[in-house]
C-alpha positions as CSV (number, residue, x, y, z in Angstrom):
1,M,-63.7,3.6,-41.6
2,D,-62.9,6.0,-38.7
3,L,-61.7,9.6,-38.9
4,K,-58.0,8.8,-38.3
5,L,-57.9,6.0,-40.9
6,R,-59.7,8.3,-43.4
7,R,-57.0,11.0,-42.7
8,I,-54.2,8.5,-43.5
9,S,-55.9,7.2,-46.6
10,R,-56.6,10.7,-48.0
11,I,-53.0,11.8,-47.3
12,A,-51.6,8.8,-49.1
13,I,-53.9,9.3,-52.1
14,N,-53.0,13.0,-52.4
15,A,-49.3,12.3,-52.0
16,L,-49.4,10.1,-55.0
17,S,-51.6,12.4,-57.1
18,P,-49.9,14.4,-59.8
19,N,-50.3,18.2,-60.4
20,K,-51.1,18.9,-56.8
21,P,-49.4,21.4,-54.4
22,H,-48.4,18.8,-51.8
23,H,-46.7,21.3,-49.4
24,A,-47.8,24.6,-47.9
25,Q,-46.3,27.0,-45.4
26,W,-48.8,29.2,-43.7
27,L,-47.5,32.1,-41.6
28,I,-50.7,32.4,-39.6
29,T,-49.5,35.4,-37.6
30,R,-47.0,38.3,-37.8
31,K,-46.8,38.5,-34.0
32,C,-43.4,37.7,-32.7
33,N,-41.8,38.0,-29.3
34,Y,-38.1,37.5,-30.4
35,R,-35.7,39.8,-32.4
36,C,-33.7,37.3,-34.4
37,R,-30.8,38.9,-36.2
38,G,-31.4,37.0,-39.4
39,C,-35.1,37.8,-39.6
40,N,-37.2,40.8,-40.5
41,V,-40.6,39.5,-39.5
42,W,-40.5,41.0,-36.0
43,K,-39.7,44.4,-37.5
44,E,-42.9,44.4,-39.5
45,Q,-45.4,43.0,-37.0
46,D,-49.1,43.3,-37.8
47,Q,-52.0,42.8,-35.4
48,K,-54.3,42.1,-38.3
49,E,-54.8,38.4,-39.2
50,L,-57.4,36.1,-40.4
51,S,-60.1,34.9,-37.9
52,T,-60.2,31.4,-36.6
53,Q,-63.1,30.5,-39.0
54,E,-61.3,32.1,-42.0
55,V,-58.1,30.0,-41.3
56,K,-60.2,26.9,-41.0
57,R,-62.0,27.6,-44.3
58,G,-58.5,28.2,-45.9
59,L,-57.2,24.9,-44.5
60,D,-60.2,23.1,-46.0
61,I,-59.4,24.7,-49.4
62,L,-55.8,23.6,-49.2
63,K,-57.0,20.0,-48.4
64,D,-59.3,20.0,-51.4
65,I,-56.6,21.1,-53.8
66,G,-54.3,18.3,-52.7
67,V,-52.0,19.6,-49.9
68,V,-50.5,16.8,-47.9
69,E,-48.1,18.5,-45.5
70,I,-48.5,21.9,-43.9
71,V,-46.1,24.0,-41.8
72,L,-47.7,26.5,-39.4
73,S,-45.3,29.3,-38.6
74,G,-45.2,33.1,-38.2
75,G,-44.0,35.1,-36.3
76,D,-44.8,32.5,-33.7
77,P,-48.1,30.7,-34.4
78,L,-48.5,29.8,-30.7
79,L,-48.9,33.5,-29.9
80,R,-52.4,33.3,-31.4
81,E,-55.1,32.8,-28.8
82,D,-56.8,30.3,-31.0
83,A,-53.7,28.3,-31.7
84,K,-55.1,25.1,-30.2
85,E,-58.2,25.2,-32.3
86,I,-56.4,25.9,-35.6
87,I,-53.7,23.3,-34.9
88,N,-56.2,20.5,-34.1
89,F,-58.2,21.4,-37.2
90,S,-55.0,21.1,-39.2
91,T,-53.8,17.8,-37.8
92,D,-57.1,16.2,-38.8
93,R,-56.3,17.1,-42.4
94,F,-52.5,17.2,-43.0
95,I,-49.2,16.1,-41.8
96,T,-48.6,19.2,-39.6
97,T,-45.5,20.8,-38.3
98,V,-45.7,23.8,-35.9
99,Y,-42.7,26.1,-35.5
100,D,-41.8,27.7,-32.2
101,N,-38.8,29.8,-31.1
102,G,-38.9,27.8,-27.8
103,S,-40.8,30.4,-25.8
104,M,-44.4,29.2,-26.2
105,A,-44.4,25.4,-26.6
106,L,-44.7,24.5,-22.9
107,K,-47.2,27.2,-22.3
108,K,-49.4,25.9,-25.2
109,I,-48.5,22.2,-24.8
110,E,-52.1,21.1,-25.0
111,A,-52.3,22.6,-28.4
112,L,-49.5,20.4,-29.6
113,R,-50.6,17.0,-28.5
114,N,-51.6,15.8,-32.0
115,V,-49.1,17.5,-34.2
116,D,-46.6,15.4,-36.3
117,F,-43.7,17.6,-35.3
118,V,-43.0,20.6,-33.1
119,A,-39.9,22.3,-34.5
120,I,-37.9,24.3,-31.9
121,S,-35.3,26.8,-33.2
122,I,-31.9,26.3,-31.4
123,D,-28.9,27.8,-33.2
124,S,-26.1,26.9,-30.8
125,L,-25.2,24.8,-27.9
126,D,-23.5,27.9,-26.5
127,E,-26.1,29.8,-24.5
128,K,-24.5,33.2,-25.1
129,K,-24.2,32.7,-28.8
130,N,-27.7,31.4,-29.2
131,D,-29.1,34.4,-27.2
132,F,-27.0,36.8,-29.3
133,I,-28.6,35.3,-32.5
134,K,-32.1,35.5,-31.1
135,D,-31.3,38.8,-29.4
136,V,-33.4,37.8,-26.4
137,P,-31.8,36.9,-23.0
138,G,-32.9,33.5,-21.8
139,A,-33.9,32.2,-25.2
140,W,-31.5,29.2,-25.1
141,K,-32.7,28.1,-21.6
142,R,-36.4,28.3,-22.7
143,A,-35.8,26.4,-25.9
144,M,-33.8,23.6,-24.2
145,K,-36.4,23.3,-21.6
146,A,-39.1,23.1,-24.3
147,V,-37.3,20.3,-26.1
148,K,-36.9,18.3,-22.9
149,G,-40.5,19.0,-21.8
150,L,-42.1,18.0,-25.1
151,K,-40.1,14.8,-25.3
152,E,-41.1,13.9,-21.8
153,E,-44.7,14.4,-22.8
154,K,-44.2,12.1,-25.8
155,I,-44.8,14.9,-28.3
156,N,-42.8,14.6,-31.4
157,V,-40.2,17.4,-31.3
158,C,-37.3,18.2,-33.5
159,V,-34.6,20.9,-33.4
160,T,-34.1,23.2,-36.3
161,P,-30.8,25.2,-36.3
162,T,-30.4,27.8,-39.0
163,I,-26.9,27.3,-40.5
164,S,-25.0,30.6,-40.7
165,Q,-21.4,31.7,-40.5
166,L,-21.9,32.1,-36.7
167,N,-22.6,28.4,-36.1
168,L,-21.2,26.7,-39.2
169,Y,-18.5,24.9,-37.3
170,E,-20.7,23.5,-34.5
171,I,-23.6,22.2,-36.7
172,L,-22.2,18.7,-36.4
173,D,-21.9,19.0,-32.6
174,I,-25.5,20.3,-32.5
175,T,-26.6,17.3,-34.6
176,K,-24.8,14.8,-32.5
177,Y,-26.0,16.3,-29.2
178,F,-29.7,16.1,-30.1
179,T,-29.8,13.0,-32.2
180,E,-28.0,11.0,-29.5
181,R,-30.8,12.0,-27.2
182,G,-33.5,10.8,-29.6
183,I,-34.3,14.3,-31.0
184,P,-34.4,14.5,-34.8
185,V,-32.7,17.5,-36.4
186,W,-33.8,19.4,-39.5
187,Y,-31.9,22.4,-40.8
188,C,-32.6,25.9,-42.1
189,L,-30.0,27.8,-44.1
190,Y,-29.4,31.5,-43.5
191,S,-30.5,33.5,-46.5
192,Y,-31.9,37.0,-47.2
193,D,-34.1,38.7,-49.7
194,R,-32.9,39.7,-53.1
195,S,-36.1,41.6,-53.9
196,C,-37.7,44.7,-52.4
197,D,-41.1,45.0,-54.1
198,E,-43.8,46.5,-51.9
199,N,-46.1,43.6,-53.0
200,Q,-43.6,40.9,-51.9
201,L,-45.5,38.4,-49.7
202,F,-43.2,39.1,-46.7
203,R,-39.6,40.1,-46.1
204,I,-36.9,38.2,-44.3
205,G,-34.3,41.0,-44.5
206,K,-31.1,42.1,-46.0
207,P,-27.6,40.6,-45.7
208,N,-26.3,40.4,-42.1
209,D,-22.5,40.3,-42.1
210,D,-22.4,38.2,-38.9
211,L,-24.6,35.5,-40.4
212,L,-23.6,35.6,-44.1
213,I,-21.8,32.4,-45.0
214,K,-18.3,33.2,-46.2
215,D,-16.6,29.9,-45.8
216,K,-17.9,28.0,-48.8
217,Q,-15.4,25.1,-48.3
218,G,-16.6,24.8,-44.7
219,M,-20.1,24.4,-46.0
220,V,-18.9,21.7,-48.5
221,K,-17.2,19.8,-45.7
222,L,-20.3,20.1,-43.5
223,F,-22.6,18.7,-46.1
224,D,-20.1,15.9,-46.8
225,S,-20.0,15.1,-43.1
226,L,-23.8,15.1,-42.8
227,I,-24.1,12.7,-45.8
228,D,-21.7,10.4,-44.1
229,M,-23.5,10.7,-40.7
230,R,-26.8,9.8,-42.3
231,K,-25.6,6.4,-43.1
232,K,-25.9,5.5,-39.5
233,N,-28.1,8.2,-38.1
234,S,-31.7,8.2,-39.2
235,R,-32.6,11.1,-36.9
236,I,-31.1,13.6,-39.4
237,L,-34.3,14.6,-41.3
238,I,-32.8,15.7,-44.6
239,T,-32.3,13.6,-47.6
240,D,-29.0,12.9,-49.3
241,K,-30.4,14.3,-52.5
242,L,-31.2,17.6,-50.8
243,L,-27.7,17.7,-49.2
244,K,-26.0,17.0,-52.5
245,V,-28.0,19.6,-54.4
246,T,-27.4,22.3,-51.8
247,R,-23.7,21.3,-51.5
248,S,-23.4,22.3,-55.2
249,L,-24.3,25.9,-54.3
250,F,-21.1,26.1,-52.3
251,S,-18.8,23.8,-54.2
252,E,-19.6,25.0,-57.7
253,D,-21.7,28.1,-57.2
254,K,-24.3,26.3,-59.2
255,R,-28.0,25.6,-58.9
256,V,-28.8,22.1,-60.1
257,W,-32.5,22.2,-59.5
258,N,-35.4,24.2,-60.8
259,C,-37.9,25.9,-58.4
260,Q,-41.3,24.3,-58.3
261,A,-43.1,27.2,-56.5
262,L,-46.9,27.3,-57.2
263,K,-46.6,23.7,-58.5
264,N,-45.3,21.5,-55.7
265,F,-45.8,24.1,-53.0
266,L,-47.1,27.5,-52.0
267,V,-46.8,30.0,-49.2
268,L,-49.5,31.9,-47.4
269,D,-49.3,34.9,-45.1
270,H,-51.3,36.0,-42.0
271,L,-53.9,37.7,-44.2
272,G,-54.4,34.6,-46.4
273,R,-52.5,36.0,-49.3
274,I,-50.7,33.5,-51.4
275,A,-47.5,33.4,-53.5
276,G,-45.2,30.7,-54.8
277,C,-42.7,31.7,-52.1
278,H,-42.2,34.7,-49.8
279,N,-39.8,36.4,-52.2
280,Q,-42.5,36.7,-54.8
281,N,-45.4,39.1,-55.0
282,Y,-48.7,37.8,-53.8
283,V,-51.1,36.7,-56.5
284,G,-54.4,36.2,-54.8
285,T,-55.8,34.7,-51.6
286,V,-56.4,31.2,-50.3
287,F,-60.1,31.7,-51.0
288,D,-59.3,32.3,-54.7
289,L,-57.3,29.1,-55.1
290,P,-60.1,26.8,-56.4
291,K,-60.6,29.2,-59.3
292,I,-57.0,30.2,-60.1
293,W,-54.9,27.2,-59.4
294,N,-55.3,25.9,-63.0
295,S,-55.5,29.3,-64.5
296,K,-53.4,30.6,-67.5
297,K,-51.9,33.2,-65.1
298,F,-50.6,30.5,-62.7
299,K,-49.3,28.4,-65.6
300,E,-47.2,31.4,-66.7
301,L,-46.1,32.2,-63.2
302,R,-44.8,28.6,-62.8
303,K,-42.6,29.1,-65.8
304,T,-41.2,32.3,-64.3
305,Y,-40.6,30.7,-60.9
306,N,-39.0,27.7,-62.6
307,D,-36.2,29.9,-63.8
308,C,-35.9,31.9,-60.6
309,S,-32.5,32.0,-58.8
310,Q,-33.3,34.4,-56.0
311,C,-33.0,32.2,-52.9
312,N,-31.4,29.2,-51.3
313,Y,-34.0,28.5,-48.6
314,L,-33.7,24.8,-47.8
315,C,-37.5,24.3,-47.4
316,Y,-38.2,25.6,-50.9
317,I,-35.4,23.5,-52.3
318,A,-36.8,20.4,-50.5
319,Y,-40.3,21.0,-51.8
320,S,-38.9,21.5,-55.3
321,L,-37.0,18.2,-55.2
322,H,-39.6,16.1,-53.2
323,G,-43.0,17.7,-53.9
324,S,-44.0,15.4,-56.7
325,P,-45.5,11.9,-56.3
326,F,-42.1,10.4,-57.2
327,G,-40.4,12.8,-54.8
328,N,-42.8,11.8,-52.0
329,M,-42.0,8.1,-52.6
330,L,-38.3,8.9,-52.3
331,I,-38.9,10.6,-49.0
332,V,-40.8,7.5,-47.7
333,K,-38.0,5.3,-48.9
334,D,-35.4,7.6,-47.4
335,Q,-37.2,8.0,-44.0
336,W,-38.9,4.6,-43.6
337,K,-37.1,4.0,-40.3
338,N,-38.8,7.2,-39.0
339,A,-42.3,6.2,-40.2
340,K,-43.4,5.7,-36.6
341,L,-42.7,9.4,-36.0
342,F,-45.5,10.3,-38.4
343,I,-48.1,7.7,-37.6
344,S,-47.7,7.3,-33.8
345,K,-50.4,9.8,-33.2
346,D,-52.8,7.8,-35.3
């Protein structure tokens, strides 16, 4: 059995194994070259980060405890000089997505040859609006060029707009524009921190009046439209279940799910510290995981997180809904038409 087949087999086995953290987000750097208005990371940059070998050791630990899918982000992970080495190491072990603001992908294209997805952040089809949100002139042109270049190089690329009040009414247009050109779309949802503990894993920031979603009925209509669009458009990479659950936040001001942080998923920062999500205080390091994952402390934390209502980050909601073996099977059923996107590199 060759390496690629072993990778597929291991991922399939882990995805169907209970009591495993199938998803992980690792912010492998705090370095960032943008000043996005909805983000605080660039305000708290840190030149310190784990070494290449430490990141690799951490990735092997995540593999051993059952992680199936990993998102490498930051800051911008492609700003690391060792990005190619880390990404290749990751793609041998996980379904790997790399986030980029659109500025680095073409410069580091050789680092992205084997990833399952490169997620490029584009928040508007309007160049001026997009650059206002990113607070960097030329951001839109670079991101659009990156999407085109990656597709031409046959590297799986998707676009990830962050839904906010500023772009709420053009999300459908963004979706149509890219999916009609064969580019899948995944969504983020503007949110902000409700906590301010100094031991919080990392901070996104406080409410931004420009971005804060005020039109709740507009959000309900958007989710209804996306649910309808998905009947004919398999390039919309979000499940109906996730859309309906998130819709309830705006239609009923009600959370109809329980957070599964430190159960289905975990988050890591640039120093290898871990938490259930970034809103929570860090509770150890990736190197401690083999000893503490099944500890009494973690079992108690899972109960606390289960009742948490601090955030509405789409990725955390998705992992909570789809991070179990049954949830993974639902994703496979939901996205079977897109299976070739995940296995074409193998």
